[in-house]
SEBA-805268 format. One record per residue: x, y, z of N, C-alpha, C in turn. Coordinates in pm, whole numbers, m for minus. Layout:
<atoms>
     n_X     n_Y     n_Z    ca_X    ca_Y    ca_Z     c_X     c_Y     c_Z
       X       Y       Z       X       Y       Z       X       Y       Z
...
</atoms>
This chain:
<atoms>
     n_X     n_Y     n_Z    ca_X    ca_Y    ca_Z     c_X     c_Y     c_Z
   12586    6512    m556   12640    6400    m482   12674    6434    m337
   12730    6549    m310   12764    6579    m171   12641    6577     m80
   12524    6620    m130   12402    6618     m49   12364    6475     m11
   12375    6382    m105   12341    6243     m78   12439    6184      23
   12561    6229      17   12663    6177     108   12639    6228     251
   12584    6348     265   12554    6404     396   12432    6337     459
   12343    6289     377   12218    6230     427   12241    6117     528
   12326    6019     502   12348    5914     602   12406    5969     733
   12491    6070     725   12547    6129     847   12438    6197     930
   12349    6268     861   12240    6336     930   12147    6233     994
   12117    6128     921   12028    6024     974   12094    5951    1092
   12223    5927    1083   12294    5861    1192   12293    5949    1317
   12313    6077    1297   12311    6171    1409   12170    6179    1470
   12071    6184    1383   11932    6188    1429   11896    6061    1506
   11944    5948    1457   11919    5820    1525   11982    5821    1664
   12103    5871    1676   12169    5881    1807   12086    5967    1902
   12034    6077    1849   11951    6165    1931   11824    6092    1976
   11762    6017    1886   11641    5943    1921   11669    5838    2029
   11781    5769    2018   11818    5668    2118   11840    5735    2254
   11911    5847    2253   11935    5919    2379   11804    5971    2438
   11716    6021    2353   11586    6071    2401   11503    5957    2459
   11507    5842    2395   11432    5727    2446   11485    5685    2583
   11617    5681    2597   11676    5643    2725   11639    5743    2834
   11646    5869    2802   11611    5974    2899   11463    5964    2937
   11379    5940    2839   11237    5927    2865   11209    5808    2957
   11275    5697    2934   11255    5579    3018   11306    5604    3160
   11418    5671    3172   11470    5705    3305   11371    5793    3380
   11319    5893    3311   11222    5984    3374   11096    5909    3415
   11050    5819    3330   10932    5739    3361   10955    5656    3487
   11068    5587    3492   11099    5504    3609   11107    5588    3736
   11173    5701    3728   11185    5787    3846   11049    5841    3890
   10966    5873    3794   10833    5925    3827   10748    5820    3896
   10745    5700    3841   10666    5593    3903   10719    5563    4043
   10849    5561    4057   10910    5535    4187   10874    5644    4287
   10884    5769    4246   10852    5880    4336   10703    5883    4370
   10618    5860    4272   10474    5861    4298   10433    5748    4392
   10486    5630    4369   10449    5518    4455   10498    5538    4597
   10621    5581    4611   10674    5608    4745   10601    5721    4813
   10572    5826    4739   10498    5939    4795   10356    5901    4834
   10294    5820    4751   10157    5777    4781   10153    5694    4909
   10253    5611    4929   10260    5535    5054   10267    5630    5174
   10355    5728    5165   10370    5824    5274   10244    5905    5299
   10181    5950    5194   10058    6030    5208    9947    5945    5268
    9940    5819    5228    9833    5735    5282    9853    5711    5432
    9978    5701    5477   10003    5687    5621    9958    5814    5694
    9989    5929    5637    9947    6055    5699    9795    6067    5698
    9732    6025    5590    9586    6028    5580    9526    5943    5691
    9581    5827    5709    9529    5735    5810    9544    5795    5950
    9659    5852    5976    9688    5904    6110    9617    6037    6138
    9630    6132    6047    9583    6268    6073    9437    6292    6035
    9392    6235    5927    9256    6262    5881    9156    6170    5950
    9185    6042    5953    9089    5949    6013    9096    5948    6165
    9215    5958    6217    9230    5958    6362    9190    5825    6424
    9134    5829    6545    9104    5706    6617    8972    5639    6580
    8897    5697    6489    8766    5639    6455    8782    5504    6387
    8678    5422    6388    8685    5290    6324    8707    5304    6173
    8786    5214    6119    8820    5216    5977    8726    5121    5902
    8675    5169    5789    8585    5091    5705    8662    5049    5579
    8639    4929    5532    8702    4875    5410    8855    4881    5415
    8911    4834    5523    9056    4840    5540    9130    4755    5437
    9063    4659    5376    9125    4577    5272    9171    4661    5153
    9096    4766    5122    9136    4854    5012    9262    4933    5048
    9274    4971    5173    9395    5041    5217    9515    4947    5207
    9499    4826    5255    9609    4729    5246    9643    4698    5101
    9542    4685    5017    9567    4659    4874    9644    4775    4811
    9610    4897    4847    9682    5014    4795    9828    5010    4840
    9849    4982    4968    9986    4975    5019   10067    4867    4948
   10008    4749    4931   10079    4641    4862   10105    4677    4716
   10007    4737    4651   10024    4775    4511   10139    4875    4496
   10143    4975    4584   10250    5075    4576   10385    5016    4614
   10386    4927    4710   10513    4862    4748   10566    4777    4633
   10478    4699    4570   10522    4616    4457   10554    4701    4334
   10487    4813    4319   10520    4905    4210   10663    4957    4228
   10694    4998    4348   10829    5046    4379   10931    4936    4357
   10899    4817    4405   10989    4703    4390   11012    4670    4243
   10907    4670    4162   10923    4635    4021   11007    4738    3947
   10992    4865    3981   11075    4968    3916   11221    4953    3958
   11244    4925    4085   11382    4905    4130   11447    4785    4062
   11373    4677    4049   11426    4559    3980   11449    4590    3832
   11361    4670    3773   11378    4704    3631   11504    4788    3609
   11540    4872    3708   11666    4946    3697   11784    4848    3685
   11785    4750    3771   11895    4653    3770   11895    4571    3641
   11778    4526    3600   11771    4446    3477   11807    4529    3354
   11776    4657    3357   11815    4745    3247   11967    4752    3236
   12031    4759    3349   12178    4758    3352   12231    4628    3290
   12171    4516    3327   12214    4387    3271   12185    4379    3121
   12073    4436    3078   12039    4436    2935   12142    4516    2855
   12184    4629    2909   12285    4708    2839   12418    4633    2830
   12454    4567    2937   12578    4487    2933   12568    4375    2831
   12451    4312    2826   12430    4204    2729   12439    4259    2587
   12379    4375    2563   12384    4436    2430   12527    4472    2391
   12605    4521    2485   12746    4551    2457   12819    4423    2419
   12792    4316    2492   12853    4187    2459   12810    4138    2321
   12685    4162    2286   12635    4122    2155   12704    4202    2044
   12729    4330    2069   12801    4411    1971   12944    4358    1957
   13006    4327    2069   13144    4279    2067   13159    4147    1994
   13063    4056    2012   13077    3926    1946   13003    3917    1812
   12944    4029    1768   12882    4034    1636   12744    3972    1626
   12679    3947    1737   12546    3885    1734   12433    3984    1760
   12463    4111    1757   12363    4213    1791   12245    4212    1694
   12270    4175    1567   12162    4174    1469   12097    4037    1456
   12149    3939    1526   12094    3804    1517   11993    3775    1628
   12007    3843    1740   11917    3825    1854   11872    3962    1904
   11762    3967    1977   11717    4097    2029   11823    4159    2120
   11852    4286    2101   11952    4352    2187   11913    4345    2334
   12005    4304    2416   11979    4295    2560   11919    4163    2602
   11871    4087    2507   11815    3956    2537   11695    3960    2630
   11687    3859    2713   11575    3845    2805   11570    3959    2908
   11685    4016    2938   11688    4126    3036   11612    4248    2985
   11626    4277    2857   11552    4390    2799   11402    4364    2802
   11364    4241    2774   11222    4205    2776   11165    4216    2918
   11238    4165    3016   11192    4173    3155   11187    4317    3205
   11280    4398    3160   11279    4540    3198   11151    4607    3149
   11114    4581    3026   10992    4640    2971   10868    4591    3047
   10865    4464    3080   10751    4409    3153   10740    4472    3292
   10853    4483    3361   10851    4539    3496   10816    4688    3496
   10858    4761    3394   10820    4903    3386   10669    4917    3371
   10611    4838    3285   10466    4841    3269   10394    4797    3395
   10448    4695    3459   10389    4645    3583   10391    4752    3691
   10501    4824    3701   10511    4931    3801   10405    5038    3779
   10382    5075    3655   10281    5177    3625   10140    5126    3656
   10112    5003    3618    9979    4946    3643    9954    4933    3793
   10053    4886    3866   10036    4871    4011   10017    5007    4079
   10084    5108    4030   10062    5242    4086    9916    5283    4067
    9862    5263    3948    9722    5299    3922    9625    5215    4004
    9656    5088    4023    9572    5003    4109    9571    5059    4251
    9686    5101    4299    9695    5160    4432    9612    5287    4443
    9615    5370    4340    9535    5493    4340    9386    5459    4347
    9343    5361    4270    9202    5321    4272    9162    5268    4410
    9247    5185    4468    9216    5128    4599    9209    5234    4708
    9303    5327    4708    9302    5430    4812    9183    5525    4793
    9141    5542    4669    9024    5626    4644    8899    5563    4704
    8882    5433    4682    8767    5363    4740    8773    5371    4893
    8890    5349    4948    8907    5355    5093    8874    5494    5147
    8926    5597    5082    8904    5734    5129    8756    5772    5121
    8692    5737    5011    8550    5771    4996    8467    5701    5103
    8503    5578    5135    8428    5503    5235    8449    5557    5376
    8563    5618    5401    8596    5661    5537    8577    5810    5563
    8577    5893    5463    8565    6037    5487    8430    6081    5541
    8317    6027    5496    8189    6073    5552    8180    6053    5703
    8236    5947    5754    8236    5921    5898    8313    6030    5970
    8423    6072    5915    8504    6179    5975    8426    6310    5973
    8352    6338    5868    8272    6460    5860    8168    6466    5970
    8108    6353    6002    8008    6350    6109    8074    6381    6243
    8196    6336    6264    8267    6364    6388    8296    6513    6400
    8334    6575    6291    8362    6719    6293    8235    6795    6326
    8121    6756    6270    7995    6824    6299    7961    6814    6448
    7985    6699    6508    7956    6683    6651    8045    6776    6733
    8171    6789    6697    8262    6877    6771    8218    7022    6758
    8178    7063    6638    8135    7201    6620    8009    7229    6699
    7918    7134    6708    7796    7151    6785    7829    7166    6932
    7922    7087    6982    7960    7095    7123    8024    7230    7154
    8103    7281    7064    8168    7411    7085    8063    7522    7082
    7965    7512    6996    7862    7614    6984    7777    7620    7111
    7746    7508    7171    7662    7509    7290    7739    7548    7415
    7868    7534    7416    7947    7565    7535    7938    7711    7576
    7950    7810    7489    7944    7949    7534    7808    7986    7594
    7699    7929    7547    7569    7965    7603    7557    7916    7747
    7616    7803    7781    7610    7756    7919    7699    7842    8008
    7806    7898    7956    7893    7986    8033    7820    8116    8065
    7743    8167    7970    7666    8289    7993    7563    8267    8103
    7501    8153    8105    7402    8121    8206    7468    8115    8344
    7590    8070    8351    7658    8057    8479    7690    8193    8540
    7702    8299    8462    7734    8431    8515    7614    8497    8582
    7495    8459    8547    7376    8524    8602    7369    8515    8754
    7394    8401    8816    7387    8397    8962    7493    8485    9027
    7609    8501    8965    7713    8585    9022    7665    8729    9028
    7597    8775    8925    7543    8911    8923    7439    8928    9033
    7358    8828    9054    7255    8836    9157    7319    8844    9295
    7428    8773    9317    7497    8776    9445    7554    8914    9468
    7611    8975    9366    7667    9109    9379    7558    9211    9410
    7439    9193    9356    7329    9284    9381    7287    9276    9526
    7286    9157    9582    7248    9140    9722    7350    9202    9816
    7472    9216    9772    7576    9271    9857    7572    9422    9862
    7474    9482    9800    7459    9625    9807    7509    9697    9685
    7557    9628    9587    7602    9693    9465    7486    9698    9367
    7482    9800    9289    7376    9810    9191    7411    9727    9068
    7312    9677    8996    7339    9598    8876    7410    9680    8770
    7398    9810    8769    7465    9892    8669    7615    9897    8691
    7663    9865    8810    7805    9871    8840    7882    9764    8767
    7819    9655    8735    7887    9548    8661    7905    9593    8522
</atoms>
């Protein structure tokens, strides 16, 4: 009998652990989506400024779509934080008035929180897809610019060498031998 009596206590403790783990997991998910979306916005600005530079931009609609997707992803996660807070308050009220088992815990706030969390993740992925299309469309143009710069640098030293030849000839005419140089 004592073993059977311990079983509900063990299950209750395990349930508490599962609830805490679920809450921690959801917090981590929200923070990750928020950090990734915000970071992606920052990286895309740097990409635009440093990688592309002043060259013409191709398919700019994909860049704008990525920015909007990441901005709305961030916004949806922030709103879900607030709604999660309201859902917990609602659930506490439901426990206090004895209706916790009659209606879904947290009510509509819990449902909206779940929807916004999923929306944030989907919008983040949409942003990644859009920025990928934009980057692929714009990187080959940048590569051609780099090739032109390297070609210009390669030809520059040969023209400098050619410019020194007349100076040597002038020194030879002044009575100096070519071996002195």
